[in-house]
N, CA, C, O and CB atoms as a CASP TS submission, in Angstrom:
PFRMAT TS
TARGET T0000
AUTHOR 0000-0000-0000
METHOD Language model
MODEL 1
PARENT N/A
ATOM      1  N   MET     1      -1.149 -17.577   1.595  1.00  0.00           N
ATOM      2  CA  MET     1      -0.341 -16.727   1.002  1.00  0.00           C
ATOM      3  C   MET     1       1.147 -17.101   0.794  1.00  0.00           C
ATOM      4  O   MET     1       1.891 -17.119   1.775  1.00  0.00           O
ATOM      5  CB  MET     1      -0.453 -15.626   1.691  1.00  0.00           C
ATOM      6  N   GLU     2       1.553 -17.362  -0.283  1.00  0.00           N
ATOM      7  CA  GLU     2       2.884 -17.642  -0.695  1.00  0.00           C
ATOM      8  C   GLU     2       3.804 -16.393  -0.784  1.00  0.00           C
ATOM      9  O   GLU     2       3.671 -15.638  -1.748  1.00  0.00           O
ATOM     10  CB  GLU     2       2.829 -18.326  -2.000  1.00  0.00           C
ATOM     11  N   ASP     3       4.729 -16.139   0.175  1.00  0.00           N
ATOM     12  CA  ASP     3       5.524 -14.916  -0.008  1.00  0.00           C
ATOM     13  C   ASP     3       6.936 -15.073  -0.543  1.00  0.00           C
ATOM     14  O   ASP     3       7.648 -14.069  -0.535  1.00  0.00           O
ATOM     15  CB  ASP     3       5.609 -14.234   1.256  1.00  0.00           C
ATOM     16  N   ARG     4       7.305 -15.940  -0.894  1.00  0.00           N
ATOM     17  CA  ARG     4       8.646 -16.517  -1.670  1.00  0.00           C
ATOM     18  C   ARG     4       9.140 -15.455  -2.755  1.00  0.00           C
ATOM     19  O   ARG     4       8.420 -15.370  -3.750  1.00  0.00           O
ATOM     20  CB  ARG     4       8.296 -18.045  -2.520  1.00  0.00           C
ATOM     21  N   ASN     5      10.197 -14.683  -2.707  1.00  0.00           N
ATOM     22  CA  ASN     5      10.525 -14.105  -3.848  1.00  0.00           C
ATOM     23  C   ASN     5       9.727 -12.618  -3.983  1.00  0.00           C
ATOM     24  O   ASN     5       9.813 -12.011  -5.051  1.00  0.00           O
ATOM     25  CB  ASN     5      10.199 -15.136  -4.975  1.00  0.00           C
ATOM     26  N   ILE     6       9.036 -12.119  -2.984  1.00  0.00           N
ATOM     27  CA  ILE     6       8.078 -10.919  -3.032  1.00  0.00           C
ATOM     28  C   ILE     6       9.050  -9.782  -2.297  1.00  0.00           C
ATOM     29  O   ILE     6       9.374  -9.713  -1.111  1.00  0.00           O
ATOM     30  CB  ILE     6       6.462 -11.235  -2.143  1.00  0.00           C
ATOM     31  N   ASP     7       9.337  -9.074  -3.210  1.00  0.00           N
ATOM     32  CA  ASP     7      10.192  -7.918  -2.543  1.00  0.00           C
ATOM     33  C   ASP     7       9.471  -6.506  -2.769  1.00  0.00           C
ATOM     34  O   ASP     7       9.751  -5.479  -2.150  1.00  0.00           O
ATOM     35  CB  ASP     7      11.768  -7.858  -3.233  1.00  0.00           C
ATOM     36  N   GLN     8       8.543  -6.626  -3.712  1.00  0.00           N
ATOM     37  CA  GLN     8       7.800  -5.157  -4.043  1.00  0.00           C
ATOM     38  C   GLN     8       6.416  -5.354  -4.003  1.00  0.00           C
ATOM     39  O   GLN     8       5.891  -6.337  -4.526  1.00  0.00           O
ATOM     40  CB  GLN     8       8.129  -4.501  -5.522  1.00  0.00           C
ATOM     41  N   VAL     9       5.600  -4.217  -3.237  1.00  0.00           N
ATOM     42  CA  VAL     9       4.156  -4.388  -3.582  1.00  0.00           C
ATOM     43  C   VAL     9       3.630  -3.266  -4.199  1.00  0.00           C
ATOM     44  O   VAL     9       3.895  -2.167  -3.711  1.00  0.00           O
ATOM     45  CB  VAL     9       3.334  -4.679  -2.448  1.00  0.00           C
ATOM     46  N   VAL    10       2.802  -3.358  -5.368  1.00  0.00           N
ATOM     47  CA  VAL    10       2.352  -2.259  -6.094  1.00  0.00           C
ATOM     48  C   VAL    10       0.983  -2.310  -5.794  1.00  0.00           C
ATOM     49  O   VAL    10       0.322  -3.342  -5.916  1.00  0.00           O
ATOM     50  CB  VAL    10       2.666  -2.266  -7.560  1.00  0.00           C
ATOM     51  N   VAL    11       0.536  -1.255  -5.412  1.00  0.00           N
ATOM     52  CA  VAL    11      -0.982  -0.987  -5.344  1.00  0.00           C
ATOM     53  C   VAL    11      -1.554  -0.006  -6.522  1.00  0.00           C
ATOM     54  O   VAL    11      -1.035   1.102  -6.663  1.00  0.00           O
ATOM     55  CB  VAL    11      -1.313  -0.301  -3.890  1.00  0.00           C
ATOM     56  N   MET    12      -2.378  -0.328  -7.168  1.00  0.00           N
ATOM     57  CA  MET    12      -3.063   0.475  -8.314  1.00  0.00           C
ATOM     58  C   MET    12      -4.670   0.419  -8.228  1.00  0.00           C
ATOM     59  O   MET    12      -5.256  -0.664  -8.240  1.00  0.00           O
ATOM     60  CB  MET    12      -2.586  -0.148  -9.786  1.00  0.00           C
ATOM     61  N   GLY    13      -5.265   1.498  -8.151  1.00  0.00           N
ATOM     62  CA  GLY    13      -6.570   1.558  -8.253  1.00  0.00           C
ATOM     63  C   GLY    13      -7.503   0.907  -6.925  1.00  0.00           C
ATOM     64  O   GLY    13      -8.706   0.659  -7.009  1.00  0.00           O
ATOM     65  N   HIS    14      -6.867   0.747  -5.999  1.00  0.00           N
ATOM     66  CA  HIS    14      -7.387  -0.010  -4.799  1.00  0.00           C
ATOM     67  C   HIS    14      -7.735   0.841  -3.922  1.00  0.00           C
ATOM     68  O   HIS    14      -7.115   1.897  -3.795  1.00  0.00           O
ATOM     69  CB  HIS    14      -6.512  -0.923  -4.180  1.00  0.00           C
ATOM     70  N   SER    15      -9.046   0.448  -2.982  1.00  0.00           N
ATOM     71  CA  SER    15      -9.487   0.997  -1.836  1.00  0.00           C
ATOM     72  C   SER    15      -8.626   0.637  -0.726  1.00  0.00           C
ATOM     73  O   SER    15      -8.996  -0.277   0.010  1.00  0.00           O
ATOM     74  CB  SER    15     -10.797   0.643  -1.603  1.00  0.00           C
ATOM     75  N   ILE    16      -7.422   1.289  -0.484  1.00  0.00           N
ATOM     76  CA  ILE    16      -6.564   1.086   0.795  1.00  0.00           C
ATOM     77  C   ILE    16      -7.131   1.458   2.258  1.00  0.00           C
ATOM     78  O   ILE    16      -6.873   0.866   3.306  1.00  0.00           O
ATOM     79  CB  ILE    16      -5.320   1.924   0.612  1.00  0.00           C
ATOM     80  N   LEU    17      -7.882   2.469   2.096  1.00  0.00           N
ATOM     81  CA  LEU    17      -8.364   2.721   3.328  1.00  0.00           C
ATOM     82  C   LEU    17      -9.807   2.658   3.549  1.00  0.00           C
ATOM     83  O   LEU    17     -10.315   3.006   4.615  1.00  0.00           O
ATOM     84  CB  LEU    17      -7.936   3.872   3.680  1.00  0.00           C
ATOM     85  N   GLY    18     -10.519   2.188   2.483  1.00  0.00           N
ATOM     86  CA  GLY    18     -11.890   2.123   2.538  1.00  0.00           C
ATOM     87  C   GLY    18     -12.206   0.601   2.647  1.00  0.00           C
ATOM     88  O   GLY    18     -11.421  -0.059   3.328  1.00  0.00           O
ATOM     89  N   VAL    19     -13.361  -0.104   2.004  1.00  0.00           N
ATOM     90  CA  VAL    19     -13.562  -1.412   2.037  1.00  0.00           C
ATOM     91  C   VAL    19     -12.475  -2.409   2.119  1.00  0.00           C
ATOM     92  O   VAL    19     -12.727  -3.497   2.637  1.00  0.00           O
ATOM     93  CB  VAL    19     -14.220  -1.646   1.066  1.00  0.00           C
ATOM     94  N   ASP    20     -11.247  -2.146   1.646  1.00  0.00           N
ATOM     95  CA  ASP    20     -10.181  -3.211   1.855  1.00  0.00           C
ATOM     96  C   ASP    20      -9.284  -2.709   2.891  1.00  0.00           C
ATOM     97  O   ASP    20      -8.108  -3.029   2.713  1.00  0.00           O
ATOM     98  CB  ASP    20      -9.356  -3.553   0.545  1.00  0.00           C
ATOM     99  N   LYS    21      -9.536  -1.988   3.954  1.00  0.00           N
ATOM    100  CA  LYS    21      -8.541  -1.508   4.828  1.00  0.00           C
ATOM    101  C   LYS    21      -8.279  -2.662   5.862  1.00  0.00           C
ATOM    102  O   LYS    21      -7.148  -2.781   6.333  1.00  0.00           O
ATOM    103  CB  LYS    21      -8.993  -0.145   5.508  1.00  0.00           C
ATOM    104  N   ALA    22      -9.409  -3.616   6.274  1.00  0.00           N
ATOM    105  CA  ALA    22      -9.356  -4.558   6.866  1.00  0.00           C
ATOM    106  C   ALA    22      -8.405  -5.733   6.296  1.00  0.00           C
ATOM    107  O   ALA    22      -7.631  -6.343   7.034  1.00  0.00           O
ATOM    108  CB  ALA    22     -10.558  -4.802   7.024  1.00  0.00           C
ATOM    109  N   TYR    23      -8.526  -5.974   5.013  1.00  0.00           N
ATOM    110  CA  TYR    23      -7.629  -6.791   4.409  1.00  0.00           C
ATOM    111  C   TYR    23      -6.094  -6.521   4.613  1.00  0.00           C
ATOM    112  O   TYR    23      -5.225  -7.320   4.963  1.00  0.00           O
ATOM    113  CB  TYR    23      -7.947  -6.754   3.085  1.00  0.00           C
ATOM    114  N   TYR    24      -5.994  -5.269   4.320  1.00  0.00           N
ATOM    115  CA  TYR    24      -4.549  -4.779   4.421  1.00  0.00           C
ATOM    116  C   TYR    24      -4.124  -4.863   5.945  1.00  0.00           C
ATOM    117  O   TYR    24      -3.038  -5.352   6.255  1.00  0.00           O
ATOM    118  CB  TYR    24      -4.398  -3.195   3.846  1.00  0.00           C
ATOM    119  N   SER    25      -4.866  -4.454   6.731  1.00  0.00           N
ATOM    120  CA  SER    25      -4.391  -4.364   8.046  1.00  0.00           C
ATOM    121  C   SER    25      -4.227  -5.580   8.748  1.00  0.00           C
ATOM    122  O   SER    25      -3.433  -5.651   9.687  1.00  0.00           O
ATOM    123  CB  SER    25      -5.179  -3.588   8.759  1.00  0.00           C
ATOM    124  N   ASP    26      -5.006  -6.683   8.322  1.00  0.00           N
ATOM    125  CA  ASP    26      -5.034  -7.996   9.182  1.00  0.00           C
ATOM    126  C   ASP    26      -4.033  -8.811   8.340  1.00  0.00           C
ATOM    127  O   ASP    26      -3.461  -9.717   8.945  1.00  0.00           O
ATOM    128  CB  ASP    26      -6.644  -8.789   9.345  1.00  0.00           C
ATOM    129  N   ILE    27      -3.737  -8.634   7.063  1.00  0.00           N
ATOM    130  CA  ILE    27      -3.233  -9.828   6.339  1.00  0.00           C
ATOM    131  C   ILE    27      -2.059  -9.141   5.651  1.00  0.00           C
ATOM    132  O   ILE    27      -0.887  -9.358   5.958  1.00  0.00           O
ATOM    133  CB  ILE    27      -4.351 -10.584   5.281  1.00  0.00           C
ATOM    134  N   PHE    28      -2.439  -8.329   4.734  1.00  0.00           N
ATOM    135  CA  PHE    28      -1.229  -7.713   3.770  1.00  0.00           C
ATOM    136  C   PHE    28       0.064  -7.295   4.315  1.00  0.00           C
ATOM    137  O   PHE    28       1.162  -7.797   4.076  1.00  0.00           O
ATOM    138  CB  PHE    28      -1.672  -6.479   3.096  1.00  0.00           C
ATOM    139  N   VAL    29      -0.303  -5.995   5.324  1.00  0.00           N
ATOM    140  CA  VAL    29       0.550  -5.353   5.617  1.00  0.00           C
ATOM    141  C   VAL    29       1.662  -6.191   6.782  1.00  0.00           C
ATOM    142  O   VAL    29       2.887  -6.184   6.661  1.00  0.00           O
ATOM    143  CB  VAL    29      -0.146  -4.147   5.987  1.00  0.00           C
ATOM    144  N   PRO    30       0.993  -6.797   7.757  1.00  0.00           N
ATOM    145  CA  PRO    30       1.879  -7.615   8.868  1.00  0.00           C
ATOM    146  C   PRO    30       2.836  -8.535   7.810  1.00  0.00           C
ATOM    147  O   PRO    30       4.021  -8.663   8.116  1.00  0.00           O
ATOM    148  CB  PRO    30       0.765  -8.748  10.090  1.00  0.00           C
ATOM    149  N   LYS    31       2.373  -9.128   6.660  1.00  0.00           N
ATOM    150  CA  LYS    31       3.115 -10.029   6.018  1.00  0.00           C
ATOM    151  C   LYS    31       4.363  -9.425   4.804  1.00  0.00           C
ATOM    152  O   LYS    31       5.327 -10.026   4.330  1.00  0.00           O
ATOM    153  CB  LYS    31       1.998 -10.925   5.393  1.00  0.00           C
ATOM    154  N   PHE    32       3.941  -8.207   4.598  1.00  0.00           N
ATOM    155  CA  PHE    32       4.987  -7.442   3.507  1.00  0.00           C
ATOM    156  C   PHE    32       5.328  -5.909   4.053  1.00  0.00           C
ATOM    157  O   PHE    32       5.553  -5.063   3.187  1.00  0.00           O
ATOM    158  CB  PHE    32       4.179  -7.287   1.809  1.00  0.00           C
ATOM    159  N   LYS    33       5.368  -5.586   5.198  1.00  0.00           N
ATOM    160  CA  LYS    33       5.496  -4.434   5.562  1.00  0.00           C
ATOM    161  C   LYS    33       6.862  -3.918   5.194  1.00  0.00           C
ATOM    162  O   LYS    33       7.027  -2.717   4.981  1.00  0.00           O
ATOM    163  CB  LYS    33       5.187  -4.375   6.847  1.00  0.00           C
ATOM    164  N   ASN    34       7.946  -4.875   5.103  1.00  0.00           N
ATOM    165  CA  ASN    34       9.090  -4.594   5.036  1.00  0.00           C
ATOM    166  C   ASN    34       9.705  -4.682   3.670  1.00  0.00           C
ATOM    167  O   ASN    34      10.900  -4.549   3.405  1.00  0.00           O
ATOM    168  CB  ASN    34       9.634  -5.274   5.897  1.00  0.00           C
ATOM    169  N   CYS    35       8.714  -4.926   2.838  1.00  0.00           N
ATOM    170  CA  CYS    35       9.012  -4.904   1.111  1.00  0.00           C
ATOM    171  C   CYS    35       8.805  -3.416   0.674  1.00  0.00           C
ATOM    172  O   CYS    35       8.162  -2.635   1.376  1.00  0.00           O
ATOM    173  CB  CYS    35       7.801  -5.980   0.107  1.00  0.00           C
ATOM    174  N   ARG    36       9.334  -3.082  -0.427  1.00  0.00           N
ATOM    175  CA  ARG    36       9.290  -1.921  -1.114  1.00  0.00           C
ATOM    176  C   ARG    36       7.704  -1.743  -1.509  1.00  0.00           C
ATOM    177  O   ARG    36       7.140  -2.712  -2.016  1.00  0.00           O
ATOM    178  CB  ARG    36      10.319  -1.982  -2.359  1.00  0.00           C
ATOM    179  N   TRP    37       6.969  -0.518  -1.286  1.00  0.00           N
ATOM    180  CA  TRP    37       5.605  -0.357  -1.816  1.00  0.00           C
ATOM    181  C   TRP    37       5.576   0.908  -2.627  1.00  0.00           C
ATOM    182  O   TRP    37       6.084   1.999  -2.366  1.00  0.00           O
ATOM    183  CB  TRP    37       4.530  -0.314  -0.676  1.00  0.00           C
ATOM    184  N   SER    38       4.874   0.527  -3.664  1.00  0.00           N
ATOM    185  CA  SER    38       4.649   1.599  -4.927  1.00  0.00           C
ATOM    186  C   SER    38       3.287   1.750  -4.895  1.00  0.00           C
ATOM    187  O   SER    38       2.520   0.789  -4.963  1.00  0.00           O
ATOM    188  CB  SER    38       5.126   1.121  -6.494  1.00  0.00           C
ATOM    189  N   PHE    39       2.888   3.035  -4.782  1.00  0.00           N
ATOM    190  CA  PHE    39       1.317   3.415  -4.782  1.00  0.00           C
ATOM    191  C   PHE    39       1.173   4.217  -6.082  1.00  0.00           C
ATOM    192  O   PHE    39       1.742   5.298  -6.233  1.00  0.00           O
ATOM    193  CB  PHE    39       0.790   4.388  -3.377  1.00  0.00           C
ATOM    194  N   TYR    40       0.394   3.653  -7.015  1.00  0.00           N
ATOM    195  CA  TYR    40       0.169   4.657  -8.075  1.00  0.00           C
ATOM    196  C   TYR    40      -1.302   5.244  -8.009  1.00  0.00           C
ATOM    197  O   TYR    40      -2.316   4.616  -7.705  1.00  0.00           O
ATOM    198  CB  TYR    40       0.435   3.992  -9.497  1.00  0.00           C
ATOM    199  N   TYR    41      -1.198   6.666  -8.378  1.00  0.00           N
ATOM    200  CA  TYR    41      -2.281   7.324  -7.871  1.00  0.00           C
ATOM    201  C   TYR    41      -2.882   8.077  -9.382  1.00  0.00           C
ATOM    202  O   TYR    41      -2.126   8.274 -10.334  1.00  0.00           O
ATOM    203  CB  TYR    41      -1.769   8.423  -6.521  1.00  0.00           C
ATOM    204  N   HIS    42      -4.094   8.381  -9.397  1.00  0.00           N
ATOM    205  CA  HIS    42      -4.390   9.166 -10.819  1.00  0.00           C
ATOM    206  C   HIS    42      -5.060  10.542 -10.334  1.00  0.00           C
ATOM    207  O   HIS    42      -5.415  11.326 -11.214  1.00  0.00           O
ATOM    208  CB  HIS    42      -5.557   8.228 -11.958  1.00  0.00           C
ATOM    209  N   SER    43      -5.254  10.880  -8.993  1.00  0.00           N
ATOM    210  CA  SER    43      -5.937  11.952  -8.643  1.00  0.00           C
ATOM    211  C   SER    43      -5.260  12.691  -7.182  1.00  0.00           C
ATOM    212  O   SER    43      -4.443  12.031  -6.540  1.00  0.00           O
ATOM    213  CB  SER    43      -7.454  11.442  -8.517  1.00  0.00           C
ATOM    214  N   ASP    44      -5.539  13.682  -6.849  1.00  0.00           N
ATOM    215  CA  ASP    44      -5.030  14.360  -5.528  1.00  0.00           C
ATOM    216  C   ASP    44      -5.653  13.568  -4.380  1.00  0.00           C
ATOM    217  O   ASP    44      -5.078  13.421  -3.301  1.00  0.00           O
ATOM    218  CB  ASP    44      -5.467  15.994  -5.410  1.00  0.00           C
ATOM    219  N   ALA    45      -6.931  13.036  -4.684  1.00  0.00           N
ATOM    220  CA  ALA    45      -7.330  12.409  -3.462  1.00  0.00           C
ATOM    221  C   ALA    45      -6.921  11.147  -3.174  1.00  0.00           C
ATOM    222  O   ALA    45      -7.016  10.660  -2.047  1.00  0.00           O
ATOM    223  CB  ALA    45      -8.571  12.377  -3.365  1.00  0.00           C
ATOM    224  N   CYS    46      -6.338  10.418  -4.397  1.00  0.00           N
ATOM    225  CA  CYS    46      -5.812   9.150  -4.212  1.00  0.00           C
ATOM    226  C   CYS    46      -4.622   9.155  -3.840  1.00  0.00           C
ATOM    227  O   CYS    46      -4.158   8.099  -3.410  1.00  0.00           O
ATOM    228  CB  CYS    46      -5.880   8.412  -5.189  1.00  0.00           C
ATOM    229  N   LEU    47      -3.829  10.290  -3.895  1.00  0.00           N
ATOM    230  CA  LEU    47      -2.547  10.739  -3.289  1.00  0.00           C
ATOM    231  C   LEU    47      -2.482  10.935  -1.759  1.00  0.00           C
ATOM    232  O   LEU    47      -1.649  10.524  -0.951  1.00  0.00           O
ATOM    233  CB  LEU    47      -2.185  12.008  -3.901  1.00  0.00           C
ATOM    234  N   ILE    48      -3.550  11.649  -1.595  1.00  0.00           N
ATOM    235  CA  ILE    48      -3.665  11.701   0.125  1.00  0.00           C
ATOM    236  C   ILE    48      -4.023  10.472   0.514  1.00  0.00           C
ATOM    237  O   ILE    48      -3.330  10.049   1.440  1.00  0.00           O
ATOM    238  CB  ILE    48      -4.779  12.728   0.799  1.00  0.00           C
ATOM    239  N   GLU    49      -4.852   9.756   0.140  1.00  0.00           N
ATOM    240  CA  GLU    49      -5.181   8.354   0.916  1.00  0.00           C
ATOM    241  C   GLU    49      -3.790   7.531   0.898  1.00  0.00           C
ATOM    242  O   GLU    49      -3.390   7.044   1.955  1.00  0.00           O
ATOM    243  CB  GLU    49      -6.507   7.377   0.071  1.00  0.00           C
ATOM    244  N   ALA    50      -3.124   7.388  -0.177  1.00  0.00           N
ATOM    245  CA  ALA    50      -1.993   6.500  -0.134  1.00  0.00           C
ATOM    246  C   ALA    50      -0.902   7.153   1.079  1.00  0.00           C
ATOM    247  O   ALA    50      -0.310   6.442   1.891  1.00  0.00           O
ATOM    248  CB  ALA    50      -1.297   6.415  -1.759  1.00  0.00           C
ATOM    249  N   LYS    51      -0.784   8.652   1.001  1.00  0.00           N
ATOM    250  CA  LYS    51       0.156   8.926   2.060  1.00  0.00           C
ATOM    251  C   LYS    51      -0.562   8.910   3.589  1.00  0.00           C
ATOM    252  O   LYS    51       0.128   9.053   4.599  1.00  0.00           O
ATOM    253  CB  LYS    51       0.824  10.370   1.729  1.00  0.00           C
ATOM    254  N   GLU    52      -1.698   8.763   3.633  1.00  0.00           N
ATOM    255  CA  GLU    52      -2.287   8.450   4.939  1.00  0.00           C
ATOM    256  C   GLU    52      -2.293   6.759   5.212  1.00  0.00           C
ATOM    257  O   GLU    52      -2.241   6.319   6.360  1.00  0.00           O
ATOM    258  CB  GLU    52      -3.853   9.096   4.954  1.00  0.00           C
ATOM    259  N   PHE    53      -2.348   6.077   4.292  1.00  0.00           N
ATOM    260  CA  PHE    53      -1.920   4.727   4.376  1.00  0.00           C
ATOM    261  C   PHE    53      -0.645   4.483   4.910  1.00  0.00           C
ATOM    262  O   PHE    53      -0.536   3.814   5.938  1.00  0.00           O
ATOM    263  CB  PHE    53      -1.958   4.162   3.193  1.00  0.00           C
ATOM    264  N   VAL    54       0.360   4.960   4.313  1.00  0.00           N
ATOM    265  CA  VAL    54       1.859   5.006   4.645  1.00  0.00           C
ATOM    266  C   VAL    54       1.741   5.519   6.281  1.00  0.00           C
ATOM    267  O   VAL    54       2.105   4.721   7.145  1.00  0.00           O
ATOM    268  CB  VAL    54       2.830   6.208   3.498  1.00  0.00           C
ATOM    269  N   ARG    55       1.393   6.427   6.554  1.00  0.00           N
ATOM    270  CA  ARG    55       1.479   6.801   7.886  1.00  0.00           C
ATOM    271  C   ARG    55       0.819   5.850   8.635  1.00  0.00           C
ATOM    272  O   ARG    55       1.536   5.074   9.267  1.00  0.00           O
ATOM    273  CB  ARG    55       0.984   8.079   8.142  1.00  0.00           C
ATOM    274  N   GLN    56      -0.565   5.706   8.728  1.00  0.00           N
ATOM    275  CA  GLN    56      -1.177   4.680   9.578  1.00  0.00           C
ATOM    276  C   GLN    56      -0.384   3.378   9.672  1.00  0.00           C
ATOM    277  O   GLN    56      -0.216   2.869  10.781  1.00  0.00           O
ATOM    278  CB  GLN    56      -2.543   4.376   9.071  1.00  0.00           C
ATOM    279  N   PHE    57       0.051   2.882   8.710  1.00  0.00           N
ATOM    280  CA  PHE    57       0.718   1.426   8.857  1.00  0.00           C
ATOM    281  C   PHE    57       2.252   1.648   9.021  1.00  0.00           C
ATOM    282  O   PHE    57       2.852   0.589   9.208  1.00  0.00           O
ATOM    283  CB  PHE    57       0.426   0.412   7.463  1.00  0.00           C
ATOM    284  N   GLU    58       2.929   2.610   9.002  1.00  0.00           N
ATOM    285  CA  GLU    58       4.197   2.936   9.333  1.00  0.00           C
ATOM    286  C   GLU    58       5.067   2.239   8.082  1.00  0.00           C
ATOM    287  O   GLU    58       6.130   1.671   8.331  1.00  0.00           O
ATOM    288  CB  GLU    58       4.550   2.407  10.877  1.00  0.00           C
ATOM    289  N   ILE    59       4.712   2.296   7.168  1.00  0.00           N
ATOM    290  CA  ILE    59       5.381   1.751   5.924  1.00  0.00           C
ATOM    291  C   ILE    59       6.601   2.436   5.653  1.00  0.00           C
ATOM    292  O   ILE    59       6.504   3.606   5.282  1.00  0.00           O
ATOM    293  CB  ILE    59       4.519   1.850   4.709  1.00  0.00           C
ATOM    294  N   GLY    60       7.866   1.866   5.781  1.00  0.00           N
ATOM    295  CA  GLY    60       9.188   2.543   5.707  1.00  0.00           C
ATOM    296  C   GLY    60       9.669   2.650   4.084  1.00  0.00           C
ATOM    297  O   GLY    60      10.270   3.711   3.912  1.00  0.00           O
ATOM    298  N   ASP    61       9.590   2.002   3.098  1.00  0.00           N
ATOM    299  CA  ASP    61      10.133   2.116   1.934  1.00  0.00           C
ATOM    300  C   ASP    61       8.999   2.054   0.872  1.00  0.00           C
ATOM    301  O   ASP    61       8.401   1.032   0.534  1.00  0.00           O
ATOM    302  CB  ASP    61      11.168   1.110   1.791  1.00  0.00           C
ATOM    303  N   PHE    62       8.790   3.369   0.380  1.00  0.00           N
ATOM    304  CA  PHE    62       7.645   3.618  -0.512  1.00  0.00           C
ATOM    305  C   PHE    62       7.860   4.648  -1.506  1.00  0.00           C
ATOM    306  O   PHE    62       8.568   5.634  -1.300  1.00  0.00           O
ATOM    307  CB  PHE    62       6.488   3.979   0.238  1.00  0.00           C
ATOM    308  N   GLU    63       7.248   4.414  -2.580  1.00  0.00           N
ATOM    309  CA  GLU    63       7.235   5.520  -3.558  1.00  0.00           C
ATOM    310  C   GLU    63       5.637   5.892  -3.999  1.00  0.00           C
ATOM    311  O   GLU    63       4.741   5.061  -3.853  1.00  0.00           O
ATOM    312  CB  GLU    63       8.165   5.039  -4.901  1.00  0.00           C
ATOM    313  N   PHE    64       5.437   7.008  -4.460  1.00  0.00           N
ATOM    314  CA  PHE    64       3.874   7.296  -5.092  1.00  0.00           C
ATOM    315  C   PHE    64       4.506   7.731  -6.691  1.00  0.00           C
ATOM    316  O   PHE    64       5.511   8.354  -7.032  1.00  0.00           O
ATOM    317  CB  PHE    64       2.753   8.912  -4.085  1.00  0.00           C
ATOM    318  N   VAL    65       3.543   7.167  -7.353  1.00  0.00           N
ATOM    319  CA  VAL    65       3.697   7.311  -8.907  1.00  0.00           C
ATOM    320  C   VAL    65       2.464   7.726  -9.335  1.00  0.00           C
ATOM    321  O   VAL    65       1.420   7.135  -9.059  1.00  0.00           O
ATOM    322  CB  VAL    65       4.112   6.015  -9.699  1.00  0.00           C
ATOM    323  N   ALA    66       2.562   8.923 -10.135  1.00  0.00           N
ATOM    324  CA  ALA    66       1.493   9.588 -11.061  1.00  0.00           C
ATOM    325  C   ALA    66       1.326   8.423 -12.078  1.00  0.00           C
ATOM    326  O   ALA    66       2.225   7.757 -12.592  1.00  0.00           O
ATOM    327  CB  ALA    66       1.998  11.140 -11.828  1.00  0.00           C
ATOM    328  N   TRP    67      -0.238   8.302 -12.287  1.00  0.00           N
ATOM    329  CA  TRP    67      -0.468   7.373 -13.554  1.00  0.00           C
ATOM    330  C   TRP    67      -1.912   7.984 -14.166  1.00  0.00           C
ATOM    331  O   TRP    67      -2.411   7.492 -15.178  1.00  0.00           O
ATOM    332  CB  TRP    67      -0.600   5.530 -13.078  1.00  0.00           C
TER
END
């Protein structure tokens, strides 16, 4: 995975704690943890999941965006 010039991670409509959690845990978060993360959510359940993701993976720079 090429990471040059990547300073923001945008997550939209993705299973961040479901079936895709291992992908984030093993590959994506270790490589991009220090980037700005934007989580787009469309329901209260998705917002709760995004907040839990931030807590579990100790993401420091993030925002939640309703869409």
